[in-house]
N, C-alpha and C positions, 0 to 999 in steps of 0.2 A: 606444485612443479609441472612445467610444461612437458608434455611427452616428448621424446624424441621423433625425428621422422620416421623411422623404421617402426616405431610402436604404432603412431598413427596409421601407417600404411597398412599394417599387420592387422590391426583391431578393426579397421574401418577404410578398405581400399576407395570406396565412393567418396571419402572425405579427403582425400588425397589430392590436390589439387595443383597444378603448374600455371602460373601466370606470368608469361613471358618467360624472362630467364631466372625468376626468383620463385620461390616456392612458400605456398600458403599453406599453414597448417590449421586442419578443421578438426573440431571436436564432434564425435559420434553423438546424436540425438535425434529428436523428432524432427527437427528442421534439416533442411537440405545441407546446411552447414554453418555452425557458430564459428566466428573467426577466434582462434587461440593467439595466433600472431601474424598480423597481416600489414607487412610493410610495402605491398605493390599493389598498384594501380593497373588494371588492365582485364583483359580478356581472361576468363576463368575455362580451361581447358579441361575435356573429359580425362579421368584417369585410366580409361582403357588403352590398351596399345592400339595401334594402327591407325586406321581412317574409320573410327566408329559411328560417326554420324555426319550431318549434311556439313558440306564444306570442310571437314577434316576437325582435327581435335579440339582448334578454338572458334570453329564454325566462322572461320576468317578467309577459308580459300588459299590460305599459306601452308607451305610444306616445308620442314626444316631440313630436307634431305640435300647433301652435297655431292660433288662427283659425277654429276649427270654429264649425257651427252650435249657439247656446245652447240653443236651444229647435227642436223640430220643427214643421212644419204637422200639422195635423190629418191623419191616415193616415199619418204617416211622411214621411222625406225623400224627394226627387225618385228615383224607380228609374231607373237609367242602362240597365241591361239585366238580362235573367235567362238563365241557361242550365240546358236541360232536358237528360235523359239520363245523369246520373253514376251511375245504379243506386243501391243502398243503401248506407249508411253515414254516419258521422258524421265523418269527415277533414276537417279545416279546410284551405283552400287556403293556400299560399306565393306570395308575389309578389317577384320581383325582377327588375331590370330592365325589359325589354318583355315578361314573361312570367308566367304564372300557371300553378301545377301543382295538382292536386287528384287523388286516388284515388277510385275507387269500385266496388263490387263488381256486376259485370253478368254476369248469367246465370253461367256456372261459372267467371268468371275474375275477378281483381283487376285493375282497368285503371287505369293512371295517365292523366291526361288533360294536356295543355298548350293553353293558350289565351293568345292575345295580350289587351292590356288593353281591348279593346273586345268580349270574350267570343265571338272567333272561334277556330274550332278549328285548332290547329297541327299535333300530331301526337297519338296515343296508344299506349301499349305495356303489356303485360302482365306482372305480376309474380305468377305462379303461380295458386294456387286460391282463389277465393273463400270465404267463411267461411259454412257453411251450419248450423252449431250454435247454439246459444240466443244471442239477439238477432245474427242474421245480418246482415252489412255489414262494409266497409272500416272499420278504427280508426283506424290511424296516419296522420298526415299525412307529406310529404316534407321532405328537408332539402336544401338546394343549398350547393355550395362549389365554386368553381374550374372553372364550366362543367359540373359534373356533378350528378347529382340521385340522390337515395339513398331508399329507402323498404323498410319492411320488413311484409310480409302478417301476417294472423292466426295463419298456421302457422309463422312465423320464418324464412321466406325472405326475406333482404336482397338487394335488388337494386342495383346501379349503373348508371345510365342516362347518356347523352350528353345533356346538356340542350337541346343545339339540335334533335336529330334523333329523341329518343327510342331511340335503339339500345343494346342491353344491352353493356354492358362486362364486367362479372363478377355473379356471384351465388353464395349460398351459404346453407345453412339453418343459424341459430346454434345451434337446438335440438339438432340433430343433431352438430354439430362439438363442443359442450361439453355432451353427454349429460343435456340438459335435457328436461322434459316440458311439453308446453302446457298451459294452465289451463282452469277450465270456461268463460269467457267469453273467453278466447283472448287472446294476448299483444297488447299496445296501443301498445308504447313508440313513440315519437316519437325518431328516432335524433338523437344529439349528433356534430356533428362538432368536433373540438379540432385545429385545424392540418391535417397530413395524417393525422390519426387519425379512425376512426370508433367510438364508442363505444356498445356494447350491454350488454344486462342478460339473460343466458340464464338464470341461476340455476340451473345445472345442475350435476351432480356434479364437472365440471372446472373451473367458473369460476362466480361469481357476477356479475362484470363481467368485460368484456374490451374491449382496444382492437384494433382491425384497422387494417392499413394501406388508407387511403382508396383508393389507386390500384390495391390488387391484391386486398383482402380477407385478406392474411395475417394471422395472429396476432401481433401486437406486445407486448402484455402481458395477463395475467390477473389478477385479483382473487381470492382464494383463497375456495372454497365454503363455504358455511354446512350443516352437516348438517342434514338434514331440511327445509332451506328450499328455496324454488322463486321462479320469476319472478313478476311480478305485472303490473298495468297503468299502471305509473308510469313517467315520463320524466324524465331526469336534469339537472340544472343543474351549470355548470361556474363557480366562482368562486375569488378570489384572498383568502388568509387568512394573517396573520402570515408573509409572505413565501414562502407555498406555493400552488399550484394546485391546486385541490381539486374532487371531483367527489362529488356526494350523490344517491342516489335510493333507492327503497324495494323491497324484496323482498316476498315474501308475508307475512314475519312481522317485518321488521326495517327501519327508516331506517338506514343507513350512510353512510360516507364513504370515499374512496380518495384515493390520490395520483393525481393526472392525470398524471404523467410517469413512475410506475413500476407503478401497480395495486396498492400495498401499500394493505391493508385496516387503516384507521387507527381507526374507531369503529362500532360497532353499536348499535341502541337496539331495546328490543321496540316492535312495531306490530302486533300480532297479531290478527286478527280473526276470527270464526267462519267466515269463507267464503276466507279466504286474499286479500282484497280490498284494495289499496293503488293508489290511482288517481291522487290530487292530486299534481301536480308541486309538489316540495319549494320552500320561500322561504328566502332566505338574506339578513340585513342585520347587520352591525357585529357579526360574531362571534356569530351566533346562526342555528340553523336551525329551521324549523317543518314539522313533518309533520302529515298529517290522515287518519284511519284510521276508516272507519264502523263501526257496531256496538259498538265495544269502547273502543279508545285514545283516539278522538276527536282534537282538536287539540292537540299537544304541542310546547312548544318548548324547544330545549336549547341551552345555551352551549357553546361550542367551547373547551376548554382546552388548552394545550402544557404537557407534563411530560417532560422529557430528550427534547426532539425529537420527542414523539410527541402525536398530538391524541385528547383523549377529549371525550364530550358529556356535560354534566350537565344532568338536567332543571330547568328553570326553573318552567314553569307549564302547566295545561291548561286546555283551553275546551272547551264542549259541542259546539263547531261539528264536523260529521262529514261533510264532504262527498265524495260518489260521482263524480259526472260534472262538476262544476265545479273550479275550483282558486282559490286565494286570490290577492289583488291587495294589495300592500303601499304605501299612499300616505301619506306624511307623518305617520309613525308609527301609523297605523291599518290594521289587516289587514280587507280586506272579502272577505267569502265567503257561499255560501248551504249552510245544513245539508242533510240527507238524510231521517233518521228522526227523530232526537231534538228538532231545530228545522226544519223542513222551511221556511225562510225564511231572510232575510238579515241579517249581523250584522257589526257592526263592531267589532272588537276591539283593545285597547290592546297595542301591540307589546311593551311594557315589563312589563306588570303581567298580560296575559292577561283582563283585565277587560272585559266587555261593554259599550261604550259607547252603542250603538245598534242599534236593530234597524228592519227593513223587512218588514212581514207581507204586503204587495200585491204580491209576486212569491213564485212557489214556487221550489224549489230550480232552480239553473242555473249560468251560465257569464257570464263578464264579461271586459272590458278596459278600459284607462285611458286617457284621453287629453284634455288641454286643459280640466281641473277638472271632468271628468265620467266616471262609470262607463257602459259601453254593455253593456247586460245582456240575456241572451237565456234566457228561462226554459222550462222542459221543456215547458210547453204551448205555447211558440210565441210568447210574447208577448216583443216587442222592447221595452226601456225605457232611456230616459236619465235617469240618475239624479245628482243633486248629491250628492256625500258631504262629510260635516263631523267634525269631532271628536266630535260627540254628535247626529247626525241623518244619516239619508238621506232624501233628497226624490227622487219621481218627479217630472222636469220634462216628460216628453213619453212617450208610449207608442204601438205599433201592434202590431195582430196578424198576424206574419208568414204563418201557415200558417192558412188559413181554418177547416179542419176541426179538432175537438178532438182534440189529439194529446197524448202525454206523453213522448216521446223527441226531443224537438228538443235534443240534446245536444251539437250542434257548437260551437266556440268561434267567437266573432267575430274579424274580422280588420279593421283599420283600417291604409288606408296611402293617402297622397296625397290625402288629404279624400275618401276613398272606404271606405264600410263594406262589407264582405263577410260574407254570412249563407247557410248552408247548412242545408237540411234534406233528407236523403236525396237523392232525385232531382235536386233543382234548387239552384243557387246565385244568390243575387240581390245585384246590386250597387247601393248607394245612394250618392247625393251627399250628403256632409254640409258642403259648402261654405257660406259666408252667400251669399244671393243677391246677385249681380252680382260676385262675387269671380272671379278670373283661375282656370281649371280647371288644374290640373297638365299638364304636358308640353306648355303651348301657348308 
C-alpha cells in the first residue's frame, strides 16, 4: 500500500519533493529517491523551506511569492539592513528557517558566514584557502539540507558544516579524489543535494560527475569520465522525465545528463568554447534541455528522446544568446537571459522555436530572478531593475544604482524570499523590503 503524503514526509523529509504544482512521493532508501507515484514531469524542488540552494527551491531562479511591490519608489525599495565585511566574491546568500548563509574570501581564507534575518552575525567558519588567481573571490554559494550546510571552495574543497554552530563535520577535495584539475577561473559549482546524496562535477579522470554520501562524504556512484574533458563553472539541476530522475550539467566541452540514482551517463552534446567556459545553469521544461555557451555554441536547446530505455538528446534550435555570468529564466514559454559578447543585452526567446521575441538594451549583461510577474535584474554595472516581461516586450518599471562607483563585476545573483530582496556586491549584502506599503511584514 502506498504511504500517505504525511507518512512519507514524517519518515523521510528529504524524499518529499514538489515538482511544479504536483507532488512526487518518494520512498526512503539508499538511493536519492525511488519513485512510488510519479505523475509529473519537471524540476525537482528541495524539500527544505525558504531559499535553501542556488537559484531557489527548484534552481530555476523563480520565486512563487505574490503581492510584491509592482513599482519601486525613486532610489529603490526600502533598505532594511546592510552587512559589510563579507570579503571578495560573488556567492549569493541562501536563506532557510531563521538563518542566512553566505561565503566570502577574507584575506587568505574562504569564510562561510551565518546571520539571523535581522543581519546580525551568528557564527563563521572557514573552508580552506581563498582564491588568489584570476578574478579573486569566493564563487559558489552554500546548500542546506537536514541541519547541515555544504559548500565547495574555488580549489575543490567540499565542506559539510553543522548549520546551527558552524562546526565542521567532514571535508574532502573532489579534484584530488577524482583526479581532476582546476581551471583558469576556478571551479564555481553550487552543490546539488538529492536526498541523502551530494552531487559534484569534478570532471576528472576518474569521474565526470559523482554522488557523495551527504552524511560522510563517501563516494556512492560515479559517472564515467569523458576523455580530454574537464570540469567547468556550471551548476546542475535535478528533474523528472519519462519516469526517470535525471541530472544535467555542463563540463568544459559538453552538456550531459546522468541517471540520478545510478550515475549512468545518458547523453552528451558538444558545448565547446575556446576557453572551456560553461557557466550558466541548464534549463529544463517538458522534455527539453537548454544550455548556454559563450563564444561558440551559444544557446542551444535539445529534445530528450527515449530509445530502448536509454535517453538521447536531439538538437532543436540555436539562439545567439551567450551568457557568461547570468542564467536564463523560463516564464510562460519565454526564456529571458542576457548575452555577453555577441549581444550584451537582454533577450526574450521563444522556448518552442528559439526565435527572439523581444530585446532590452537599456541594461547590460547580468543576472535575474522572477517573482510576481516581474524580473528582478542586476546588471554587471550594479544597476538593479524591476522589469515587466511579456511575450513580445520587456519594460523597465523601476531601477536604482546599487553600487555608487562605476563597476563592471556586479555578478552575484539576486535572491528573493519573504518579500525581501537580497543583493550582494563583494564585501556587502543589502536587504530590501519589496512589500507594498502598509503590508504585514513576514514572520510577524
